C-alpha positions as CSV (number, residue, x, y, z in Angstrom):
1,M,72.6,38.6,240.5
2,R,74.1,42.0,239.6
3,S,72.8,43.8,236.5
4,Y,76.1,43.6,234.5
5,S,76.3,39.9,235.4
6,K,72.8,39.3,234.1
7,G,73.6,41.2,230.9
8,Y,76.7,39.0,230.3
9,L,74.7,35.9,231.0
10,Y,72.1,36.9,228.4
11,F,74.9,37.7,225.9
12,I,76.7,34.3,226.2
13,C,73.3,32.4,226.1
14,A,72.3,34.4,223.0
15,V,75.5,33.6,221.3
16,S,75.2,29.9,222.1
17,A,71.5,30.0,220.9
18,M,72.7,31.3,217.5
19,G,73.4,27.7,216.9
20,G,69.7,27.1,217.2
21,L,69.0,29.9,214.7
22,L,71.2,28.3,212.1
23,F,69.8,24.9,213.0
24,G,66.3,26.2,212.3
25,Y,67.3,27.9,209.1
26,D,69.4,25.0,207.7
27,W,66.7,22.5,208.5
28,V,63.8,24.3,206.9
29,V,65.4,26.2,203.9
30,I,65.5,23.0,201.8
31,G,61.7,22.8,201.9
32,G,61.4,26.0,199.8
33,A,64.4,25.2,197.6
34,K,63.1,21.7,196.9
35,P,60.8,22.3,193.9
36,F,63.6,24.2,192.1
37,Y,66.8,22.3,192.8
38,E,65.0,19.1,191.9
39,L,64.3,20.6,188.4
40,F,67.9,21.9,188.1
41,F,69.4,18.4,189.0
42,G,66.7,16.6,186.9
43,I,65.4,14.5,189.8
44,N,61.8,15.7,189.9
45,D,60.7,12.3,188.6
46,S,63.0,10.2,190.8
47,P,61.5,9.8,194.3
48,L,64.4,7.8,195.6
49,V,67.0,10.4,194.6
50,Q,64.7,13.1,196.0
51,G,64.6,11.3,199.3
52,V,68.4,11.1,199.4
53,A,68.7,14.8,198.7
54,M,66.2,15.6,201.4
55,S,67.8,13.3,204.0
56,T,71.6,13.8,203.6
57,A,71.5,16.7,206.1
58,L,69.5,14.5,208.5
59,I,72.2,11.8,208.3
60,G,74.7,14.5,209.1
61,C,72.6,15.4,212.1
62,L,72.9,11.8,213.4
63,V,76.7,11.9,213.0
64,G,77.0,15.3,214.7
65,A,74.7,14.3,217.6
66,M,76.6,10.9,218.0
67,V,80.0,12.5,218.4
68,A,79.0,15.8,220.2
69,G,78.5,14.4,223.7
70,S,81.8,12.6,224.2
71,A,83.7,15.3,222.3
72,A,82.2,18.0,224.5
73,D,83.2,16.1,227.6
74,R,86.7,15.6,226.3
75,Y,87.4,19.0,224.7
76,G,84.8,21.3,226.2
77,R,81.5,22.9,225.2
78,K,83.0,26.0,223.6
79,P,85.2,24.3,221.0
80,L,82.3,22.2,219.8
81,L,80.1,25.3,219.4
82,V,82.9,27.0,217.3
83,L,83.2,23.8,215.2
84,S,79.4,23.8,214.5
85,A,79.7,27.5,213.4
86,V,82.5,26.6,210.9
87,L,80.4,23.7,209.5
88,F,77.4,25.9,209.1
89,T,79.4,28.5,207.2
90,V,81.1,26.0,204.9
91,S,77.8,24.3,204.2
92,A,76.0,27.5,203.4
93,V,78.5,28.6,200.8
94,A,79.1,25.1,199.3
95,T,75.4,24.0,199.0
96,G,74.5,27.0,196.8
97,L,77.8,26.8,194.9
98,F,77.8,23.2,193.6
99,S,76.1,22.2,190.4
100,N,76.9,18.5,190.9
101,L,74.3,16.6,192.9
102,S,76.9,14.5,194.7
103,L,78.7,17.6,195.9
104,F,75.4,19.2,196.8
105,N,74.6,16.2,199.0
106,I,78.1,16.4,200.6
107,A,77.6,20.0,201.4
108,R,74.2,19.3,203.0
109,F,75.7,16.5,205.0
110,I,78.3,18.9,206.4
111,G,75.6,21.3,207.4
112,G,73.7,18.4,209.0
113,V,76.7,17.6,211.2
114,G,76.7,21.2,212.3
115,I,73.0,20.9,213.2
116,G,73.6,17.7,215.2
117,I,76.4,19.3,217.2
118,A,74.6,22.6,217.8
119,S,71.3,20.9,218.8
120,T,73.2,18.9,221.4
121,L,75.6,21.6,222.7
122,A,73.6,24.8,222.7
123,P,70.8,23.8,225.2
124,M,73.4,22.0,227.4
125,Y,75.7,24.9,227.5
126,I,72.9,27.3,228.3
127,A,71.6,25.0,231.1
128,E,75.1,24.8,232.6
129,V,75.7,28.6,232.7
130,S,72.2,29.6,233.9
131,P,70.9,29.8,237.5
132,A,68.0,27.5,238.5
133,D,65.4,30.2,238.8
134,I,65.7,31.3,235.1
135,R,67.2,28.2,233.6
136,G,64.0,27.1,231.8
137,R,63.5,30.5,230.2
138,M,67.2,30.7,229.1
139,V,67.2,27.2,227.6
140,S,63.9,28.2,225.8
141,L,65.9,31.0,224.3
142,N,67.5,28.3,222.2
143,Q,64.1,27.2,220.9
144,M,63.3,30.9,220.3
145,T,66.2,31.2,218.0
146,I,65.3,27.9,216.3
147,V,61.9,29.2,215.3
148,L,63.4,32.6,214.3
149,G,65.7,30.6,212.0
150,I,62.7,28.6,210.6
151,L,60.8,31.8,210.0
152,G,63.9,33.4,208.4
153,A,64.2,30.5,206.0
154,Q,60.5,30.7,205.2
155,V,60.6,34.4,204.5
156,V,63.8,34.2,202.5
157,N,62.2,31.4,200.4
158,W,59.1,33.4,199.9
159,L,60.9,36.5,198.8
160,L,63.4,34.8,196.5
161,A,60.9,32.5,194.8
162,K,59.6,34.4,191.8
163,D,56.1,34.0,190.4
164,T,55.9,30.3,189.3
165,T,53.3,31.2,186.6
166,V,55.8,33.3,184.7
167,A,58.2,31.3,182.5
168,A,61.2,33.7,182.9
169,A,60.7,33.8,186.7
170,Q,60.6,30.0,186.9
171,V,63.8,29.8,185.0
172,W,65.5,32.1,187.5
173,N,64.1,30.0,190.4
174,V,65.6,26.9,188.9
175,E,69.0,28.4,187.9
176,W,69.6,30.8,190.8
177,G,66.8,31.1,193.3
178,W,67.5,27.9,195.2
179,R,71.2,28.8,195.4
180,W,70.5,32.2,197.1
181,M,68.1,30.4,199.6
182,F,71.2,28.5,200.9
183,W,73.6,31.4,200.5
184,A,71.5,33.6,202.7
185,E,72.6,31.5,205.7
186,T,76.2,32.6,205.2
187,L,75.9,35.9,207.1
188,P,74.4,34.6,210.3
189,A,76.7,31.6,210.2
190,A,79.8,33.8,209.9
191,L,78.5,36.0,212.7
192,F,78.0,33.0,215.0
193,L,81.5,31.9,214.2
194,L,83.0,35.3,215.2
195,M,80.9,35.7,218.4
196,S,81.4,32.1,219.6
197,L,85.1,32.9,219.9
198,F,84.3,35.3,222.8
199,I,82.1,33.2,225.0
200,P,83.6,31.4,228.1
201,E,83.8,27.7,228.7
202,S,81.0,26.1,230.7
203,P,81.6,26.2,234.4
204,V,80.3,22.7,234.8
205,Y,82.9,21.5,232.3
206,L,85.7,23.4,234.0
207,R,84.7,21.9,237.3
208,M,84.6,18.4,235.8
209,K,88.2,18.9,234.7
210,S,89.5,20.6,237.8
211,E,87.6,18.4,240.3
212,P,87.1,15.0,238.6
213,Q,86.6,13.4,242.0
214,A,83.4,15.4,242.4
215,F,81.9,13.5,239.5
216,S,83.8,10.2,239.2
217,K,87.2,8.7,239.3
218,K,87.1,8.6,235.5
219,K,87.5,11.8,233.4
220,E,84.7,11.2,230.9
221,A,81.5,9.2,231.2
222,G,80.9,6.7,228.4
223,M,77.9,4.8,227.1
224,N,78.7,1.9,229.5
225,E,78.2,4.1,232.5
226,L,75.1,5.7,231.0
227,L,73.5,2.3,230.6
228,Q,73.9,1.5,234.3
229,N,70.7,0.6,236.2
230,K,70.7,3.9,238.2
231,Y,70.3,5.9,235.0
232,R,67.8,3.6,233.4
233,H,64.6,5.4,234.3
234,V,65.9,8.9,233.4
235,L,67.5,7.7,230.1
236,L,64.2,6.1,229.1
237,L,62.3,9.3,229.9
238,G,64.8,11.4,227.9
239,L,64.6,9.0,224.9
240,V,60.8,9.0,224.8
241,I,60.7,12.8,225.1
242,A,63.2,13.3,222.3
243,V,61.6,10.9,219.8
244,F,58.1,12.1,220.6
245,Q,59.1,15.7,219.8
246,Q,59.5,14.5,216.2
247,W,56.9,11.7,216.0
248,C,54.2,14.0,217.3
249,G,54.1,14.8,213.6
250,T,54.2,18.6,213.6
251,N,57.5,18.9,211.7
252,V,56.2,17.2,208.6
253,I,54.4,20.5,208.0
254,F,57.7,22.3,207.6
255,N,59.3,19.6,205.4
256,Y,56.3,18.6,203.3
257,A,54.4,21.9,203.2
258,Q,53.8,21.5,199.5
259,E,52.0,18.2,199.9
260,I,50.0,19.3,203.0
261,F,48.8,22.6,201.6
262,V,48.2,21.4,198.0
263,G,46.2,18.6,199.5
264,A,44.2,21.3,201.3
265,G,43.4,23.0,198.0
266,F,46.2,25.6,197.6
267,D,48.6,26.2,194.7
268,V,52.3,26.5,195.0
269,D,52.4,30.4,195.3
270,D,49.7,30.3,198.0
271,M,51.7,27.5,199.7
272,F,54.7,29.9,200.3
273,I,52.3,32.5,201.9
274,N,50.8,29.9,204.2
275,I,54.2,28.7,205.2
276,V,55.1,32.2,206.3
277,I,51.9,32.4,208.3
278,T,52.7,29.2,210.1
279,G,56.2,30.5,210.7
280,I,54.8,33.7,212.3
281,A,52.6,31.6,214.6
282,N,55.6,29.5,215.5
283,V,57.5,32.6,216.6
284,V,54.6,34.2,218.5
285,F,53.8,31.1,220.6
286,T,57.5,30.4,221.3
287,V,57.5,33.9,222.9
288,V,54.5,32.7,224.9
289,A,56.5,29.7,226.0
290,L,59.3,32.0,227.3
291,Y,56.8,33.3,229.9
292,T,54.9,30.2,230.7
293,I,57.7,27.7,231.1
294,E,58.7,29.0,234.5
295,K,55.1,29.8,235.6
296,W,53.2,26.7,234.4
297,G,56.2,24.3,234.6
298,R,57.6,21.7,232.2
299,R,55.3,18.9,233.1
300,T,52.1,20.9,232.5
301,L,53.3,22.2,229.1
302,V,54.5,18.8,227.9
303,L,51.1,17.2,228.8
304,L,49.3,20.2,227.2
305,G,51.3,19.6,224.0
306,A,50.7,15.9,223.8
307,G,46.9,16.2,224.6
308,G,46.3,19.3,222.5
309,L,48.1,17.9,219.4
310,G,46.2,14.6,219.7
311,M,42.9,16.4,219.6
312,I,43.9,18.8,216.7
313,Y,45.2,16.0,214.6
314,L,42.1,14.0,215.2
315,I,40.0,16.9,213.8
316,L,42.5,17.7,211.0
317,G,42.4,14.1,209.8
318,S,38.6,14.1,209.9
319,C,38.6,17.3,207.8
320,Y,40.9,15.7,205.2
321,F,38.7,12.6,205.2
322,M,35.6,14.7,204.4
323,G,37.4,16.5,201.6
324,M,37.4,19.9,203.3
325,T,39.7,22.7,201.9
326,G,40.5,26.3,202.4
327,I,41.0,28.6,205.4
328,L,39.7,26.1,208.0
329,M,42.6,23.7,207.1
330,V,45.1,26.5,207.4
331,A,43.6,27.4,210.8
332,L,44.0,23.8,212.0
333,V,47.6,23.7,210.8
334,V,48.4,27.0,212.5
335,A,46.7,25.7,215.7
336,A,48.9,22.6,215.6
337,I,52.1,24.7,215.1
338,S,51.0,27.1,217.9
339,V,50.5,24.3,220.4
340,Y,53.7,22.7,219.5
341,A,55.7,25.9,219.6
342,M,54.6,26.8,223.2
343,T,54.9,23.2,224.6
344,L,56.9,20.3,223.1
345,A,59.3,22.3,221.0
346,P,60.9,24.3,223.8
347,V,60.1,22.0,226.7
348,T,61.9,19.0,225.1
349,W,65.2,20.8,225.0
350,T,64.8,22.2,228.5
351,L,63.9,18.8,230.0
352,L,66.8,17.1,228.2
353,A,69.2,19.7,229.5
354,E,67.9,19.3,233.1
355,I,67.1,15.7,233.9
356,F,70.5,14.2,233.5
357,P,73.3,14.3,236.2
358,N,76.3,16.5,235.5
359,R,78.5,13.4,235.3
360,V,76.7,11.9,232.2
361,R,75.0,15.0,230.8
362,G,77.3,15.1,227.8
363,I,76.9,11.5,226.6
364,A,73.2,11.5,227.7
365,M,72.4,14.7,225.7
366,A,74.2,13.2,222.7
367,T,72.3,9.9,223.0
368,C,68.9,11.6,223.3
369,T,69.7,14.1,220.5
370,F,70.8,11.2,218.3
371,A,67.5,9.5,219.1
372,L,65.6,12.7,218.2
373,W,67.3,12.9,214.8
374,V,66.5,9.2,214.3
375,G,62.9,10.1,215.0
376,C,63.2,13.0,212.5
377,C,64.7,10.8,209.8
378,T,62.1,8.1,210.2
379,L,59.3,10.7,210.2
380,T,60.7,12.4,207.1
381,F,61.1,9.1,205.3
382,S,57.8,7.6,206.3
383,F,55.5,10.6,205.6
384,P,55.4,10.2,201.8
385,S,54.6,6.5,202.0
386,M,52.1,6.9,204.7
387,N,50.4,9.8,202.9
388,A,50.3,7.8,199.7
389,A,48.9,4.6,201.4
390,L,46.6,6.1,204.0
391,G,45.9,9.6,202.7
392,S,46.3,12.7,204.7
393,S,43.4,11.7,206.9
394,G,44.9,8.4,208.0
395,T,48.4,9.9,208.4
396,F,47.2,12.6,210.8
397,W,45.0,10.0,212.7
398,I,48.1,8.0,213.3
399,Y,49.9,11.1,214.6
400,S,46.9,11.7,216.9
401,G,47.2,8.1,218.3
402,I,50.9,8.6,218.9
403,C,50.2,11.8,220.8
404,I,47.6,10.2,223.0
405,C,49.9,7.3,223.9
406,A,52.7,9.8,224.7
407,F,50.3,11.7,226.9
408,I,49.6,8.6,229.0
409,F,53.4,7.8,229.3
410,L,54.3,11.4,230.2
411,F,51.5,11.7,232.7
412,R,52.9,8.7,234.6
413,C,56.6,9.4,234.2
414,C,57.4,13.0,233.5
415,P,58.6,15.0,236.7
416,E,58.4,18.7,237.3
417,T,61.8,20.3,237.2
418,K,61.2,24.0,237.3
419,G,63.0,26.0,240.0
420,K,65.3,23.1,241.0
421,S,69.0,23.1,240.8
422,L,70.7,20.5,238.6
423,E,72.1,18.9,241.7
424,E,68.6,18.6,243.3
425,L,67.3,17.0,240.2
426,E,70.1,14.5,240.2
427,N,69.2,13.5,243.7
428,E,65.6,13.1,242.9
429,L,65.8,11.3,239.5
430,V,68.8,9.0,239.8
431,I,68.0,5.8,241.7
């Protein structure tokens, strides 16, 4: 590949991956805003309403993921990426603007639809424009931008949250601080919208439209086709990988950092610092993943992630059970984030973008992304109840058991996909 072509490839992949950056920011920013907007809206003593406010974006994710695949096959990958950029921009402005809880939830829902679309389309678009020898690294670029978005949200939350021990600062947090946490997303969202107008359409989509006979007599694949026996094995694999990425448990650290770190003996101000530390580890080990995913392979990394997290959560749960607090608990949390960042976080998106045939990739990616967000919703809803009923120790022991079961399944069923063209993988994986 000539140098200018490679540079252009990096450009269009980076633009597409900006959807991942906004996905990461929008998904995590609410964790820092949560203590303050709950006081503003007067819902700090209403667990059910708190749950609704935390989950409206996730419901939007389900909707976005559900429509993204078929819409991308019908209208193209690029228009859907542009649409997600519009939704991110509107949500960023509106969420901080509204003082009515219902309108706040609607704005969060709109942002969630953008997340659902971007999380489906960005890795798929990158996989379709990238050559086989660097495809894993390029798709992992999407995960890199996700963790940069997460870290950006964590740093913004930390910088904007005033000292909670000072009354005047706390008033500012409740009145304005949480608003600016959401508004800070407006600039990257507008930049993504502008730059997405200049990327080309996916060559796979263009070939599907110009040569439909190369894929099927029908123009778009639907769910009926995806459920055919020949796709059964690869669909099951994709669904398990997608749901496991959430139910491995690591993402509760981002959404429920207050409960996790306070339970480990830290106050709210120290919580923000610890969150930034985990965010830095998240970025560092995602960079590691960019170099290991083509050398070690997808299968090795996904097994390392499942097995490593299973052991870390077993130890972490035991430490909670023994009442341990302090720096050791932070170290274990950082270790879990690090293992996740270099294995399951990027490899999931890479595998999902690789294992499905061209013909059904759109609907299959949408289906698996929908399942991923169902996993995220159920994880988010279940953690407070599990934590209350079982304690942090029992909760992390359950996550450990899930990781061990997933390790066994993936050891038996997960193929190696590195260095293979999408057509080669289709011949190998579709019965």
